Backbone as CSV, one residue per row, in Angstrom:
resi,resn,N_x,N_y,N_z,CA_x,CA_y,CA_z,C_x,C_y,C_z
1,MET,229.073,115.251,140.750,228.349,115.864,139.561,229.337,116.740,138.827
2,GLN,229.372,116.720,137.590,230.148,117.660,136.800,229.254,118.584,135.979
3,PHE,229.579,119.821,135.953,228.615,120.749,135.196,229.399,121.454,134.130
4,PHE,228.734,121.470,132.955,229.240,122.075,131.739,228.362,123.147,131.304
5,ALA,228.739,124.437,131.384,227.927,125.560,131.033,227.833,125.706,129.568
6,ALA,226.631,126.223,129.209,226.337,126.492,127.766,227.486,127.397,127.231
7,SER,227.738,127.182,125.929,228.682,128.041,125.180,227.936,129.245,124.609
8,ASN,228.726,130.052,123.842,227.966,131.296,123.227,227.215,130.772,121.878
9,ARG,227.405,129.538,121.505,226.692,129.116,120.325,225.185,129.041,120.482
10,PRO,224.373,129.427,119.436,222.942,129.418,119.549,222.499,128.058,119.887
11,GLY,221.517,127.960,120.831,220.815,126.676,121.244,221.616,125.849,122.065
12,SER,222.818,126.397,122.653,223.741,125.524,123.468,223.031,125.245,124.854
13,PRO,223.048,124.023,125.362,222.554,123.829,126.680,223.568,123.805,127.853
14,ASP,223.162,124.058,128.971,223.920,123.594,130.196,223.711,122.073,130.319
15,VAL,224.825,121.461,130.845,224.684,120.003,130.998,225.298,119.643,132.399
16,ALA,224.375,118.938,133.225,224.905,118.262,134.424,225.146,116.853,134.258
17,ALA,226.391,116.344,134.679,226.621,114.914,134.371,226.825,114.268,135.766
18,PHE,226.161,113.086,135.929,226.151,112.364,137.162,226.790,110.949,136.898
19,TYR,227.791,110.476,137.607,228.451,109.311,137.364,227.964,108.194,138.312
20,GLU,227.658,107.065,137.763,227.203,105.862,138.560,228.338,104.840,138.426
21,GLU,229.040,104.808,139.576,230.308,104.066,139.687,230.169,102.572,139.416
22,ALA,229.117,101.902,140.015,229.098,100.413,139.871,229.188,99.981,138.404
23,SER,228.447,100.701,137.513,228.425,100.339,136.137,229.218,101.216,135.272
24,GLY,229.882,102.252,135.811,230.696,103.194,135.039,229.812,104.009,134.101
25,SER,228.656,104.306,134.482,227.640,104.908,133.594,227.527,106.407,133.850
26,TRP,227.347,107.173,132.741,227.123,108.630,132.945,225.605,108.861,132.631
27,GLN,225.011,109.640,133.495,223.673,110.117,133.341,223.686,111.712,133.243
28,TYR,222.720,112.220,132.475,222.827,113.564,132.184,221.425,114.273,132.477
29,VAL,221.538,115.609,132.905,220.405,116.545,132.838,220.816,117.645,131.893
30,VAL,220.099,117.874,130.840,220.238,118.725,129.851,219.324,120.000,130.076
31,ILE,219.857,121.206,130.104,219.038,122.371,130.599,219.036,123.446,129.613
32,ASP,217.929,123.941,129.430,217.798,125.328,128.619,218.021,126.392,129.595
33,PRO,219.149,127.181,129.517,219.404,128.133,130.565,218.374,129.246,130.612
34,ALA,217.651,129.432,129.514,216.775,130.580,129.483,215.342,130.259,130.114
35,THR,214.938,129.057,130.081,213.629,128.657,130.619,213.622,127.709,131.677
36,LYS,214.819,127.096,132.012,214.971,126.134,133.014,214.257,124.917,132.802
37,SER,213.863,124.611,131.509,213.320,123.361,131.115,214.465,122.348,131.001
38,ALA,214.197,121.105,131.137,215.238,120.083,131.154,214.769,118.751,130.630
39,ALA,215.756,117.996,130.157,215.578,116.566,129.902,216.602,115.721,130.622
40,ILE,216.228,114.536,131.102,217.029,113.681,131.741,217.438,112.577,130.734
41,ILE,218.706,112.153,130.619,219.159,111.154,129.612,219.877,110.148,130.308
42,ASP,219.400,108.931,130.100,220.140,107.678,130.548,220.203,107.529,132.054
43,PRO,219.162,107.650,132.857,219.227,107.614,134.201,219.411,106.138,134.622
44,VAL,220.054,105.890,135.734,220.351,104.577,136.242,219.494,104.217,137.461
45,LEU,218.977,102.987,137.485,218.358,102.345,138.548,219.366,101.438,139.151
46,ASP,219.698,101.628,140.512,220.715,100.877,141.179,220.314,99.438,141.318
47,PHE,221.328,98.550,141.150,220.948,97.134,141.154,222.196,96.327,141.653
48,ASP,221.940,95.336,142.513,222.963,94.477,143.055,222.723,93.074,142.535
49,PRO,223.516,92.571,141.619,223.232,91.209,141.028,223.326,90.111,141.976
50,ALA,224.136,90.400,142.961,224.345,89.225,144.115,223.035,88.967,144.933
51,SER,222.317,90.108,145.188,221.131,89.907,145.990,219.955,90.093,145.169
52,GLY,219.908,90.591,144.031,218.733,90.840,143.281,217.973,92.069,143.624
53,ALA,218.636,92.976,144.444,217.962,94.185,145.132,218.081,95.357,144.026
54,THR,217.096,96.158,143.977,217.096,97.447,143.352,216.891,98.601,144.292
55,TRP,217.375,99.802,144.013,217.102,100.979,144.703,217.322,102.170,143.959
56,THR,217.021,103.381,144.474,216.942,104.520,143.643,217.856,105.670,143.986
57,ALA,219.072,105.293,144.622,219.923,106.399,145.040,220.445,107.234,143.801
58,SER,220.884,106.603,142.780,221.301,107.447,141.655,220.304,108.308,141.089
59,ALA,219.091,107.823,140.829,218.028,108.549,140.380,217.522,109.645,141.317
60,ASP,217.661,109.405,142.623,217.260,110.383,143.628,218.282,111.544,143.572
61,GLU,219.466,111.276,143.323,220.505,112.327,143.270,220.108,113.341,142.133
62,ILE,219.785,112.716,140.995,219.338,113.582,139.853,218.077,114.353,140.188
63,ALA,217.078,113.686,140.870,215.899,114.348,141.214,216.212,115.545,142.227
64,SER,217.123,115.286,143.103,217.387,116.397,144.151,217.964,117.615,143.409
65,PHE,218.886,117.301,142.474,219.429,118.378,141.623,218.329,119.174,140.897
66,VAL,217.453,118.449,140.228,216.332,119.041,139.556,215.539,119.964,140.398
67,THR,215.166,119.409,141.649,214.375,120.207,142.522,215.081,121.429,143.033
68,GLU,216.317,121.180,143.404,217.220,122.393,143.956,217.384,123.516,142.934
69,GLN,217.489,123.143,141.600,217.757,124.179,140.680,216.407,124.704,140.077
70,GLY,215.283,124.262,140.503,214.048,124.676,140.037,213.773,124.395,138.647
71,LEU,214.215,123.232,138.189,214.120,122.807,136.739,212.625,122.250,136.412
72,ASN,212.198,122.359,135.217,210.972,121.691,134.790,211.382,120.589,133.747
73,VAL,211.258,119.354,134.160,211.654,118.250,133.411,210.545,117.985,132.357
74,VAL,210.936,118.025,131.125,209.928,117.828,129.997,210.122,116.486,129.239
75,TRP,211.250,115.818,129.410,211.514,114.608,128.816,212.387,113.707,129.789
76,VAL,212.128,112.414,129.712,212.987,111.509,130.338,213.404,110.440,129.236
77,LEU,214.698,110.432,128.810,215.122,109.785,127.595,216.085,108.623,127.938
78,ASP,216.078,107.636,127.047,217.090,106.677,126.943,217.626,106.626,125.541
79,THR,218.989,106.458,125.394,219.569,106.385,124.116,219.494,105.037,123.445
80,HIS,219.307,103.981,124.268,219.221,102.634,123.798,218.874,101.684,124.928
81,PRO,218.405,100.474,124.616,218.215,99.490,125.777,219.546,99.060,126.210
82,HIS,219.876,99.522,127.465,221.225,99.253,128.054,221.449,97.857,128.412
83,ALA,222.731,97.363,128.279,223.115,96.038,128.639,223.792,95.959,130.022
84,ASP,224.208,97.110,130.581,225.021,96.989,131.842,224.412,97.739,132.977
85,HIS,223.224,98.359,132.808,222.488,98.919,133.974,221.004,98.850,133.730
86,PHE,220.247,99.042,134.780,218.839,99.141,134.525,218.542,100.723,134.392
87,SER,217.495,100.897,133.471,217.035,102.311,133.333,216.085,102.701,134.387
88,ALA,216.343,103.840,134.983,215.445,104.538,136.005,214.424,105.447,135.271
89,ALA,214.295,105.401,133.985,213.414,106.352,133.273,211.994,106.298,133.755
90,PRO,211.358,105.057,133.969,209.978,105.137,134.451,209.742,105.802,135.838
91,TYR,210.784,105.571,136.661,210.727,106.215,138.049,210.761,107.663,138.016
92,LEU,211.678,108.242,137.080,211.779,109.725,137.095,210.691,110.369,136.186
93,ALA,210.230,109.528,135.168,209.145,110.053,134.335,207.870,110.228,135.238
94,GLU,207.496,109.254,136.171,206.468,109.358,137.013,206.637,110.447,138.019
95,ARG,207.883,110.577,138.572,208.091,111.629,139.586,207.928,112.934,139.062
96,PHE,208.291,113.239,137.822,208.263,114.582,137.311,207.040,114.701,136.213
97,LYS,206.274,113.631,136.103,205.111,113.700,135.165,205.627,114.150,133.774
98,ALA,206.602,113.478,133.303,207.126,113.836,131.963,207.162,112.601,131.108
99,PRO,207.032,112.874,129.820,207.034,111.668,128.899,208.378,110.943,128.711
100,GLN,208.210,109.644,128.563,209.369,108.840,128.421,209.576,108.437,126.999
101,ALA,210.831,108.420,126.446,211.038,108.170,125.008,212.350,107.419,124.794
102,ILE,212.472,106.813,123.537,213.584,106.101,123.113,213.570,106.039,121.612
103,GLY,214.497,105.471,120.855,214.337,105.209,119.490,213.369,104.047,119.107
104,LYS,212.822,104.203,117.981,211.677,103.210,117.606,212.308,101.843,117.492
105,LYS,213.512,101.671,117.069,214.058,100.445,116.764,214.194,99.563,118.019
106,VAL,213.902,100.137,119.164,213.840,99.257,120.349,212.797,98.034,120.201
107,LEU,211.822,98.315,119.320,210.822,97.176,119.065,211.597,95.982,118.376
108,GLU,212.648,96.318,117.534,213.366,95.158,117.014,214.196,94.533,118.054
109,VAL,214.727,95.209,118.959,215.597,94.713,120.091,214.595,93.783,120.913
110,GLN,213.453,94.267,121.187,212.384,93.441,121.924,212.237,92.057,121.265
111,ASN,212.215,92.043,119.982,211.936,90.793,119.289,213.177,89.837,119.410
112,ILE,214.363,90.389,119.338,215.635,89.544,119.536,215.526,88.863,120.953
113,TRP,215.310,89.722,121.951,215.497,89.310,123.293,214.332,88.513,123.761
114,ALA,213.062,88.742,123.126,211.945,87.774,123.410,212.354,86.322,123.101
115,ASP,213.058,86.100,122.048,213.491,84.802,121.702,214.583,84.343,122.704
116,LEU,215.483,85.112,123.088,216.534,84.785,124.079,215.898,84.386,125.444
117,TYR,214.905,85.208,125.818,214.232,84.960,127.106,213.067,83.864,126.944
118,ALA,212.837,83.337,125.746,211.742,82.372,125.510,210.417,82.964,126.041
119,ASP,210.163,84.320,125.697,208.984,84.999,126.193,208.391,85.808,125.236
120,ASP,207.506,85.353,124.441,206.868,86.022,123.201,206.123,87.280,123.712
121,SER,205.716,87.323,125.071,204.998,88.479,125.503,205.870,89.832,125.538
122,LEU,207.159,89.589,125.263,208.074,90.838,125.301,208.129,91.451,123.922
123,LYS,207.472,90.807,122.892,207.562,91.321,121.459,206.601,92.420,121.228
124,ASN,207.087,93.420,120.503,206.176,94.523,119.956,205.363,95.138,121.086
125,ARG,206.118,95.719,121.943,205.427,96.295,123.148,205.760,97.844,123.146
126,PRO,205.239,98.675,122.244,205.544,100.141,122.287,204.958,100.893,123.453
127,GLU,204.087,100.286,124.137,203.271,100.980,125.223,204.157,101.430,126.376
128,TYR,205.350,100.981,126.433,206.140,101.336,127.602,206.755,102.792,127.421
129,TRP,206.655,103.430,126.318,207.092,104.684,126.055,206.028,105.571,125.553
130,GLN,206.064,106.883,125.850,205.068,107.817,125.250,205.450,108.191,123.848
131,ARG,206.756,108.175,123.536,207.204,108.415,122.201,208.289,107.567,121.818
132,LEU,208.260,107.022,120.543,209.298,106.306,119.997,209.836,107.108,118.757
133,PHE,211.086,107.558,118.906,211.648,108.469,117.963,212.088,107.783,116.593
134,GLU,211.882,108.305,115.593,212.442,107.966,114.220,213.642,108.862,114.018
135,PRO,214.723,108.325,113.158,215.848,109.259,112.808,215.273,110.492,112.116
136,GLY,215.828,111.681,112.492,215.421,112.907,111.865,214.322,113.636,112.700
137,ASP,213.721,112.946,113.700,212.712,113.640,114.487,213.404,114.762,115.368
138,THR,212.590,115.726,115.751,212.999,116.794,116.663,211.956,116.944,117.818
139,PHE,212.472,117.466,118.879,211.592,117.766,119.928,212.206,118.941,120.787
140,GLY,211.366,119.548,121.611,211.738,120.739,122.283,212.141,120.523,123.690
141,ILE,213.050,121.254,124.183,213.428,121.342,125.649,213.403,122.858,126.010
142,GLY,212.174,123.263,126.339,212.028,124.799,126.437,212.281,125.421,125.084
143,GLY,213.374,126.311,125.045,213.684,127.071,123.827,214.630,126.218,122.973
144,LEU,215.203,125.185,123.472,216.189,124.388,122.695,215.440,123.352,121.785
145,THR,216.114,123.057,120.681,215.676,121.986,119.724,216.561,120.863,119.708
146,ALA,216.114,119.745,120.020,216.879,118.442,120.003,216.559,117.598,118.781
147,HIS,217.569,117.151,118.091,217.559,116.285,116.797,217.972,114.888,117.279
148,VAL,217.225,113.929,116.633,217.514,112.558,116.880,218.147,111.935,115.668
149,ILE,219.390,111.408,115.867,220.022,110.685,114.815,220.272,109.199,115.162
150,LEU,220.053,108.300,114.169,220.432,106.954,114.376,221.862,106.717,114.548
151,SER,222.339,106.011,115.573,223.709,105.749,115.896,223.955,104.297,116.194
152,THR,223.612,103.324,115.206,223.658,101.972,115.439,225.129,101.534,115.556
153,GLY,225.298,100.313,115.915,226.593,99.613,116.048,226.783,98.934,117.352
154,HIS,226.623,99.713,118.457,226.631,99.099,119.811,225.395,98.287,119.882
155,THR,224.210,98.883,119.561,223.003,98.118,119.388,222.257,98.576,118.128
156,LEU,221.357,97.856,117.635,220.629,98.226,116.362,219.655,99.377,116.695
157,ALA,219.333,99.701,117.961,218.348,100.600,118.288,218.927,101.868,118.821
158,SER,220.270,102.065,118.835,220.874,103.168,119.422,220.594,104.557,118.692
159,VAL,220.241,105.604,119.443,220.101,106.955,118.890,221.006,107.833,119.710
160,SER,221.387,108.987,119.114,222.081,110.040,119.770,221.171,111.280,119.672
161,TYR,221.194,112.203,120.651,220.499,113.290,120.777,221.413,114.499,120.614
162,VAL,221.139,115.303,119.569,221.935,116.478,119.307,221.305,117.719,119.648
163,ILE,221.784,118.398,120.634,221.179,119.557,121.157,222.071,120.797,121.156
164,GLY,221.891,121.601,120.235,222.881,122.747,120.044,224.293,122.134,119.804
165,ASP,225.342,122.559,120.580,226.591,122.092,120.435,226.991,120.882,121.187
166,ALA,226.021,120.130,121.760,226.154,118.998,122.587,225.559,117.828,121.829
167,VAL,226.304,116.645,121.824,225.765,115.428,121.382,225.822,114.358,122.430
168,PHE,224.739,113.824,122.764,224.655,112.758,123.819,224.673,111.424,123.053
169,ALA,226.031,110.957,122.926,226.482,109.886,121.956,226.412,108.488,122.629
170,HIS,226.030,108.409,123.898,225.923,107.074,124.537,227.042,106.182,124.276
171,ASP,226.702,104.903,123.969,227.789,103.870,123.809,228.340,103.852,122.361
172,THR,228.814,104.960,121.846,229.465,104.964,120.567,230.913,105.311,120.945
173,PHE,231.223,106.564,121.199,232.491,106.997,121.732,232.604,106.697,123.178
174,MET,233.794,106.420,123.577,234.199,106.621,125.013,235.231,107.869,125.012
175,VAL,235.701,108.409,126.086,236.570,109.472,126.009,237.905,108.995,125.232
176,PRO,238.608,109.943,124.665,239.688,109.658,123.683,240.715,108.620,124.175
177,ASP,241.076,108.596,125.432,242.101,107.616,125.813,241.493,106.155,125.929
178,SER,240.166,106.035,125.844,239.539,104.720,125.946,238.953,104.210,124.622
179,GLY,238.811,105.135,123.632,238.402,104.778,122.253,236.975,104.785,122.014
180,THR,236.330,103.585,121.909,234.921,103.445,121.549,234.357,102.249,122.236
181,SER,232.989,102.141,122.139,232.297,101.101,122.839,232.224,99.781,122.039
182,ARG,231.942,98.712,122.663,231.950,97.354,122.068,230.745,97.294,121.039
183,ALA,230.868,96.341,120.097,229.752,96.232,119.035,229.400,94.789,118.809
184,ASP,229.524,93.984,119.876,229.322,92.527,119.738,228.032,91.954,120.382
185,PHE,227.181,92.866,120.875,225.946,92.359,121.382,225.009,91.963,120.229
186,PRO,223.952,91.231,120.561,222.941,90.816,119.515,222.428,91.995,118.750
187,GLY,222.589,92.055,117.358,222.258,93.271,116.642,223.242,94.229,116.433
188,GLY,224.411,94.086,117.091,225.496,95.046,117.079,226.376,94.833,115.717
189,SER,227.218,95.808,115.419,227.985,95.716,114.224,229.126,96.772,114.256
190,SER,230.353,96.285,114.174,231.587,97.237,114.206,231.482,98.167,113.022
191,ALA,231.152,97.618,111.843,231.042,98.422,110.587,229.968,99.574,110.844
192,GLU,228.854,99.298,111.336,227.866,100.278,111.565,228.249,101.241,112.628
193,LEU,229.013,100.847,113.679,229.451,101.704,114.598,230.436,102.682,114.119
194,TRP,231.383,102.239,113.153,232.213,103.153,112.482,231.490,104.259,111.750
195,ASP,230.378,103.915,111.122,229.581,104.855,110.299,228.923,105.884,111.277
196,SER,228.442,105.275,112.346,227.878,106.239,113.453,228.920,107.212,114.030
197,LEU,230.088,106.701,114.250,231.165,107.656,114.734,231.533,108.705,113.724
198,GLN,231.579,108.285,112.454,231.947,109.281,111.455,230.871,110.415,111.313
199,THR,229.570,109.996,111.516,228.492,111.067,111.356,228.735,112.051,112.468
200,ILE,229.051,111.671,113.624,229.367,112.600,114.745,230.652,113.381,114.411
201,LEU,231.662,112.724,114.009,232.957,113.433,113.858,232.855,114.423,112.663
202,ALA,231.824,114.271,111.838,231.576,115.348,110.764,231.003,116.663,111.253
203,MET,230.632,116.689,112.646,230.042,117.865,113.191,231.115,118.925,113.416
204,PRO,230.778,120.144,113.677,231.717,121.229,113.885,232.766,120.831,115.122
205,GLU,233.976,121.287,114.833,235.116,120.849,115.809,234.814,121.040,117.202
206,ASP,234.141,122.133,117.508,233.813,122.453,119.056,232.624,121.745,119.599
207,THR,231.952,120.871,118.794,230.899,120.048,119.286,231.297,119.235,120.529
208,ARG,230.561,119.299,121.535,230.818,118.591,122.796,230.214,117.273,122.724
209,ILE,231.044,116.144,122.861,230.560,114.735,122.764,230.480,114.187,124.113
210,PHE,229.245,113.974,124.696,229.073,113.407,125.956,228.806,111.940,125.874
211,VAL,229.583,111.072,126.564,229.646,109.629,126.347,228.790,108.874,127.443
212,GLY,228.508,107.657,127.148,227.682,106.851,128.027,228.372,106.149,129.230
213,HIS,229.749,105.976,129.082,230.484,105.186,130.086,231.874,105.683,130.149
214,ASP,232.491,105.537,131.376,233.926,105.708,131.543,234.399,104.833,132.581
215,TYR,235.604,104.109,132.496,236.073,103.168,133.337,237.421,103.682,134.055
216,GLN,237.603,104.978,134.003,238.759,105.546,134.814,240.052,104.876,134.480
217,LYS,240.342,104.933,133.128,241.581,104.264,132.593,242.757,104.754,133.386
218,GLY,243.543,103.795,133.785,244.873,104.112,134.595,244.620,104.719,135.902
219,GLY,243.399,104.694,136.449,243.204,105.270,137.717,242.853,106.701,137.748
220,ARG,242.738,107.400,136.601,242.401,108.719,136.443,240.979,109.103,136.981
221,GLU,240.652,110.273,137.193,239.288,110.698,137.519,238.288,110.310,136.418
222,GLU,237.077,110.133,136.717,236.080,109.852,135.633,235.855,111.001,134.754
223,ALA,235.678,110.740,133.513,235.487,111.837,132.485,234.334,111.441,131.527
224,CYS,233.700,112.467,131.025,232.529,112.256,130.150,232.403,112.945,128.883
225,MET,233.257,113.939,128.707,233.171,114.813,127.591,234.506,115.207,126.866
226,ALA,234.488,115.126,125.591,235.530,115.614,124.761,234.970,116.221,123.527
227,THR,235.652,117.112,122.847,235.118,117.785,121.612,235.402,116.851,120.400
228,VAL,234.737,117.146,119.303,235.012,116.511,118.057,236.523,116.756,117.671
229,ALA,237.120,117.847,117.927,238.517,118.078,117.582,239.374,117.240,118.449
230,GLU,239.036,117.013,119.681,239.897,116.228,120.564,239.806,114.617,120.208
231,HIS,238.634,114.304,119.798,238.486,112.871,119.279,239.423,112.640,118.041
232,LYS,239.258,113.700,117.096,240.020,113.565,115.833,241.456,113.560,116.077
233,ALA,241.888,114.276,117.093,243.394,114.318,117.405,243.950,113.177,118.102
234,SER,243.105,112.520,119.103,243.668,111.537,119.949,242.804,110.318,120.368
235,ASN,241.671,110.175,119.750,240.869,108.972,120.157,241.608,107.736,119.603
236,ILE,241.883,106.838,120.558,242.810,105.720,120.247,242.246,104.722,119.154
237,HIS,240.890,104.809,118.839,240.306,103.918,117.857,239.996,104.594,116.536
238,VAL,239.712,106.009,116.623,239.142,106.656,115.413,239.833,107.993,115.123
239,LYS,241.039,108.276,115.707,241.605,109.517,115.419,241.966,109.590,113.831
240,ASP,242.229,110.823,113.362,242.504,111.068,112.004,243.784,110.054,111.578
241,GLY,243.520,109.501,110.422,244.565,108.592,109.807,244.202,107.114,110.047
242,ILE,243.204,106.728,110.969,242.803,105.369,111.081,241.680,105.039,110.029
243,SER,241.868,103.967,109.322,240.910,103.632,108.388,239.745,102.858,108.943
244,LYS,238.590,102.707,108.145,237.492,101.874,108.603,237.968,100.494,108.827
245,GLU,238.741,99.906,107.889,239.182,98.563,107.921,239.968,98.330,109.291
246,GLU,240.969,99.214,109.613,241.747,99.173,110.778,240.825,99.195,112.035
247,PHE,239.883,100.136,112.003,238.918,100.239,113.160,238.175,98.866,113.347
248,ILE,237.619,98.281,112.290,236.880,97.157,112.499,237.692,95.967,112.959
249,GLU,238.920,95.877,112.471,239.795,94.872,112.891,240.161,95.012,114.452
250,THR,240.453,96.230,114.816,240.752,96.604,116.223,239.482,96.288,117.155
251,ARG,238.383,96.723,116.711,237.157,96.692,117.540,236.746,95.173,117.635
252,ASP,236.755,94.415,116.636,236.340,93.013,116.650,237.264,92.264,117.440
253,ALA,238.538,92.568,117.361,239.589,91.792,118.165,239.410,91.985,119.614
254,ARG,239.132,93.241,120.043,238.916,93.597,121.378,237.606,92.958,121.847
255,ASP,236.628,93.034,121.124,235.292,92.487,121.533,235.384,90.977,121.708
256,ALA,236.236,90.342,121.094,236.302,88.896,121.201,236.904,88.496,122.546
257,THR,237.605,89.423,123.135,238.152,89.157,124.468,237.261,89.454,125.624
258,LEU,236.127,90.106,125.365,235.354,90.810,126.487,234.213,89.758,126.958
259,PRO,234.168,89.469,128.241,232.982,88.778,128.768,231.778,89.632,128.648
260,LEU,230.547,88.979,128.711,229.311,89.764,128.774,229.270,90.621,130.058
261,PRO,228.751,91.783,130.014,228.620,92.610,131.193,227.886,91.834,132.271
262,GLY,228.236,91.992,133.583,227.635,91.083,134.670,226.231,91.297,134.860
263,ARG,225.629,92.517,134.361,224.217,92.747,134.581,223.444,92.544,133.287
264,MET,224.027,92.137,132.235,223.428,92.120,130.914,222.107,91.270,130.894
265,LEU,222.205,90.002,131.305,221.058,89.126,131.152,219.912,89.559,132.182
266,TYR,220.284,90.357,133.112,219.093,90.954,133.953,218.655,92.175,133.373
267,ALA,219.602,93.011,132.819,219.200,94.312,132.350,218.326,94.354,131.171
268,LEU,218.587,93.531,130.149,217.780,93.554,128.977,216.353,93.315,129.156
269,GLN,215.964,92.410,130.027,214.632,92.077,130.209,213.854,93.250,130.919
270,VAL,214.674,94.049,131.666,214.103,95.326,132.279,214.034,96.434,131.248
271,ASN,215.105,96.633,130.478,215.138,97.796,129.562,214.363,97.666,128.343
272,ILE,214.050,96.468,127.796,213.140,96.356,126.721,211.630,96.610,127.205
273,ARG,211.554,96.666,128.518,210.259,97.134,129.070,210.316,98.605,129.417
274,GLY,211.173,99.292,128.963,211.333,100.755,129.322,211.821,101.041,130.696
275,GLY,212.509,100.025,131.345,212.996,100.196,132.612,212.088,99.627,133.675
276,ARG,211.080,98.862,133.294,210.277,98.244,134.326,210.684,96.853,134.683
277,LEU,210.581,96.520,136.027,210.923,95.245,136.496,209.965,94.181,136.121
278,PRO,210.321,92.871,136.176,209.398,91.793,135.874,208.180,91.926,136.785
279,GLU,206.996,91.679,136.247,205.703,91.914,136.938,205.707,90.840,137.955
280,PRO,205.269,91.069,139.285,205.036,90.204,140.338,203.826,89.350,140.082
281,ASP,203.807,88.126,140.648,202.637,87.302,140.475,201.601,87.789,141.531
282,ASP,200.467,86.900,141.698,199.450,87.303,142.612,199.891,87.256,144.121
283,LYS,201.099,86.687,144.328,201.542,86.702,145.793,202.642,87.696,145.905
284,GLY,202.891,88.616,144.877,203.859,89.649,144.959,205.271,89.170,144.709
285,ARG,205.430,88.026,144.085,206.788,87.540,143.795,207.177,87.905,142.388
286,ALA,208.397,88.455,142.224,208.836,88.920,140.950,210.200,88.195,140.726
287,VAL,210.441,87.627,139.586,211.713,86.905,139.273,212.309,87.278,138.025
288,PHE,213.631,87.267,137.820,214.248,87.404,136.638,214.399,86.079,135.855
289,SER,214.508,86.198,134.543,214.808,85.000,133.722,216.159,85.048,133.079
290,ILE,216.887,84.010,133.064,218.332,84.036,132.543,218.379,82.887,131.436
291,PRO,218.610,83.420,130.166,218.845,82.377,129.121,219.975,81.410,129.451
292,VAL,219.786,80.182,129.180,220.779,79.045,129.428,221.416,78.648,128.144
293,ASN,222.711,78.646,128.051,223.511,78.146,126.864,223.142,78.815,125.614
294,ARG,222.786,80.092,125.708,222.604,80.925,124.444,223.815,81.758,124.200
295,PHE,224.702,81.930,125.036,225.870,82.792,124.908,227.084,81.863,125.205
296,GLU,228.318,82.098,124.531,229.466,81.449,124.912,230.265,82.120,125.933
297,PRO,230.781,81.295,126.955,231.513,81.925,128.090,232.929,82.338,127.550
298,LYS,233.401,83.418,128.146,234.794,83.709,127.852,235.638,83.301,129.017
299,LEU,236.269,82.167,128.824,237.062,81.478,129.829,238.548,81.883,129.842
C-alpha cells in the first residue's frame, strides 16, 4: 500500500493506493481527514482465467485497511467498465452498506457488449448501481466534494473523479514514463482520449493525477501518481510540445500492436453487470460466454 497525505489545499483528501499485481491495477481509498469518511475507487475481484476461479484477497486487503483506520465508507465507485479485471464493487458495497456508482454511459457499453455476447438481457440494466453519474454531477465524501468529469477515449463510458487536488483519472494517463492508456476497445477513440487528457492537464500544476494501471516499466517499483506539472514536463505521449495529430498517430500505431487483455472477454460480461458474476442456473452452475470470431487475433 502507498499512502499520499492531504496537502494544505482546501478539500484535499488523503489517498491510500493498493496495487493488484496480476492485472497491474491500482485501487484507491479516498479519505476525508476531518471526518474519516471514505470512498473506494476501482476495487479488484481476483480472477484466474486458467481455472475460472474468483476470490476476494485484494478487496479484503482494502476492507482490512478501512476497518483498521476506522473509516466510514460512503461510496464504492468504478471509473468505467474495466477490460482487464473484475470489479469488486458489489462485494465491498455490500460489506460496508454503501451505494455503488459509475458513469451513466455504462448503459451504452452494455448495449455494445450485449451484441458481442449475443445476449440482449444485458442491455439497459441500470439496476446494478445505486447511482449513475452524469458529467458535472457532484457528491460528498464527508466534508469533501467530488466532481464527475467525462473522460472518454479508453471507453465511451469513462469518468474521472476530481476531489480537491486529486484526480482519479483511471485509464487515461499512465505515469509519465509509460504515457497513456490504449484507446482501441469497442467505443474507444484516440482523438477523444487526447481531449480527455487535455482537460486534466488544464488543472492546476500541483494537481495529483492517480492512474488506473502501472506495468513497472524497466523493472522499477510500481507507481500510481504524478502531478500535472510532471506530466507536462515528461509524459512520453502528451508532454508539452506534442500535438494532437502526433499523439493520435503514436497511440493508434501502438494500439495496433496490442493483443486484447487476457481477461477482457471474461471481464466485460461481469463489469457491465456492475461486477456481478454470471447468474447460476437452478443447479448452481455458472458459466462465462466468449464471443467467437468477433475480434481479430494479433499473431
